C-alpha positions in Angstrom: 64.2 15.9 69.2 63.6 13.9 66.8 64.4 10.4 67.1 66.2 8.4 65.5 66.9 10.8 62.7 69.6 9.6 59.7 71.6 11.6 57.3 73.1 9.9 54.9 70.6 10.5 53.1 70.7 14.6 53.3 72.0 17.6 52.0 76.0 18.2 54.5 73.6 21.7 55.4 71.4 19.6 57.1 73.7 18.1 58.3 75.8 21.2 59.8 72.9 22.9 60.6 71.6 20.1 62.6 75.2 19.6 64.7 75.7 23.1 64.9 72.3 24.2 66.9 71.1 23.0 70.1 70.1 19.7 70.4 71.7 16.5 72.0 72.3 15.2 68.7 74.0 15.3 65.9 77.0 15.7 68.0 81.5 14.7 68.3 81.2 11.3 67.4 78.3 11.7 64.7 81.1 14.2 63.7 83.8 11.8 64.7 81.8 9.0 62.1 81.7 11.3 59.1 85.5 12.4 59.2 86.0 9.2 59.1 83.9 8.4 56.0 85.7 11.5 54.4 89.3 9.6 54.8 88.3 7.7 53.0 86.2 8.4 50.6 89.2 10.3 50.1 91.2 6.4 50.2 89.3 5.4 47.8 90.1 9.0 44.6 93.8 8.4 45.5 93.4 4.8 44.7 91.1 5.1 41.1 93.7 7.3 40.0 96.3 5.1 40.1 97.6 1.9 39.3 95.6 -0.9 38.1 96.7 -4.1 39.9 95.3 -6.6 42.3 96.4 -5.0 44.6 95.2 -2.0 44.3 91.9 -3.7 44.0 91.6 -5.5 46.9 92.5 -2.2 48.3 90.1 -0.6 46.6 87.2 -3.3 48.2 88.5 -2.6 52.1 89.2 0.9 51.9 85.2 1.5 50.5 84.3 -1.5 52.8 85.5 1.2 55.4 83.3 4.5 54.2 80.9 2.2 54.2 81.1 1.4 58.3 81.8 4.9 58.7 79.1 5.6 57.1 76.9 3.6 58.9 78.2 5.1 62.1 77.8 8.8 61.8 73.9 7.5 62.3 73.8 4.5 64.7 76.0 7.4 66.9 73.1 9.8 66.8 70.8 6.7 67.5 72.8 5.9 70.6 73.4 9.0 72.4 69.5 9.5 71.5 69.5 6.5 74.1 72.0 7.8 77.0 69.9 10.9 76.7 67.0 9.9 77.1 67.9 7.2 79.9 69.7 10.4 81.8 66.1 11.9 81.6 64.1 9.2 82.7 62.1 10.2 85.7 63.4 9.7 89.3 61.6 10.4 92.5 60.5 6.8 93.5 62.9 4.4 94.1 62.0 1.9 91.4 62.4 4.8 88.7 66.1 4.7 90.0 66.7 1.8 89.5 64.7 1.2 86.5 66.8 4.6 85.1 70.7 3.9 86.4 69.3 0.0 85.1 69.2 2.2 81.6 71.5 4.7 81.5 74.0 1.9 81.8 73.3 -0.4 78.8 73.3 3.4 76.9 76.5 3.8 78.1 78.0 0.5 76.8 76.0 0.9 73.5 77.7 4.2 73.0 80.8 2.3 73.7 81.1 -0.1 72.0 80.1 2.9 68.6 83.6 4.6 70.4 85.8 1.2 70.2 84.4 0.3 66.3 84.9 3.6 65.3 89.0 4.0 67.4 89.5 0.1 65.4 88.2 1.0 62.4 90.0 4.3 61.8 92.8 2.3 63.1 92.6 0.6 60.0 92.0 3.3 57.5 95.6 4.4 58.9 97.2 1.0 57.5 95.8 1.7 54.3 97.3 5.0 54.0 100.8 3.3 54.8 100.2 1.4 51.9 98.6 4.4 48.9 102.0 4.9 50.1 103.7 2.1 47.9 100.6 1.4 45.2 98.9 4.6 45.8 99.4 7.5 42.2 102.5 9.3 43.4 100.8 12.8 42.2 98.6 12.0 44.6 100.8 12.0 48.3 98.9 14.9 49.0 96.0 13.2 49.5 97.2 10.1 51.1 98.3 12.2 53.5 95.4 13.8 54.5 93.6 11.0 53.8 96.1 9.7 57.5 95.0 12.9 59.3 91.7 13.1 58.3 91.2 8.9 59.6 93.5 10.3 63.3 91.1 13.0 63.7 88.6 10.9 63.5 90.0 8.1 65.6 91.6 10.7 68.6 87.5 12.7 68.5 86.3 9.2 69.3 88.7 8.7 72.0 87.5 11.1 74.1 83.5 9.8 73.4 85.6 6.4 74.7 86.5 8.2 77.8 83.9 10.3 79.0 81.1 7.3 78.3 83.8 5.3 80.5 83.5 7.7 82.8 79.6 6.8 83.5 79.5 3.3 83.5 80.3 1.7 86.4 81.1 -1.7 85.3 84.7 -1.8 87.1 86.7 -5.3 84.9 84.9 -3.7 81.3 86.7 -0.2 82.2 89.8 -1.8 83.0 89.8 -4.0 80.4 89.4 -0.9 77.6 91.1 1.0 78.7 94.4 -1.4 78.6 93.2 -1.9 74.6 92.8 1.7 74.1 96.3 2.4 75.7 97.4 0.2 73.2 95.9 1.3 69.8 97.0 4.6 71.0 100.6 3.9 70.9 100.0 2.3 67.6 98.4 5.1 66.2 100.6 7.6 67.5 103.5 5.2 65.6 101.4 4.5 62.4 100.9 8.7 61.8 104.8 9.6 62.7 105.9 6.6 60.2 103.6 7.9 57.4 104.2 11.8 57.6 107.9 11.1 58.4 107.5 9.2 54.2 105.2 11.7 52.7 107.4 14.8 54.2 110.5 13.2 51.9 108.7 12.6 49.0 107.6 15.8 48.4 
């Protein structure tokens, strides 16, 4: 396993080859980040074919920022998960080793959880941008706007599962309750927003 291997400057084929290999990373979290980055890229494309106004310029700046964040999270998730993998594989022959291993697992799981939570929140922001695109974006590219939304939503749902699996291993009860409460509220917003945008797209097609 190569710790810290980055993919942003590598080919898509290299990433897909490693994603399909018998390796702990890249995995689902990284794939979610890349999916969200594609959603942001598609929104960028729609905006660049739309009327040049102050509103579209502001949206383009925002979605370019999101694209950069998602791309970074694609690689960051790999680094963080590698630390989780290494923590679980620490020696546990003595009580001292067991205690150190437990501590490293908790630290690494919380870091992984933080990445997943951030991705979920940014995906919702991306979905909100697609809603605004329905008003200011090129109407001829409304299907691309819908696909951008679906990519953001797919990345959200994917990262949500990683939130859940990381929470399963975390021992901090108060943190678990807080995260579950926040993610439940956000999931309701995501579901409502998805239906609202797709209904408007379907009406226009």
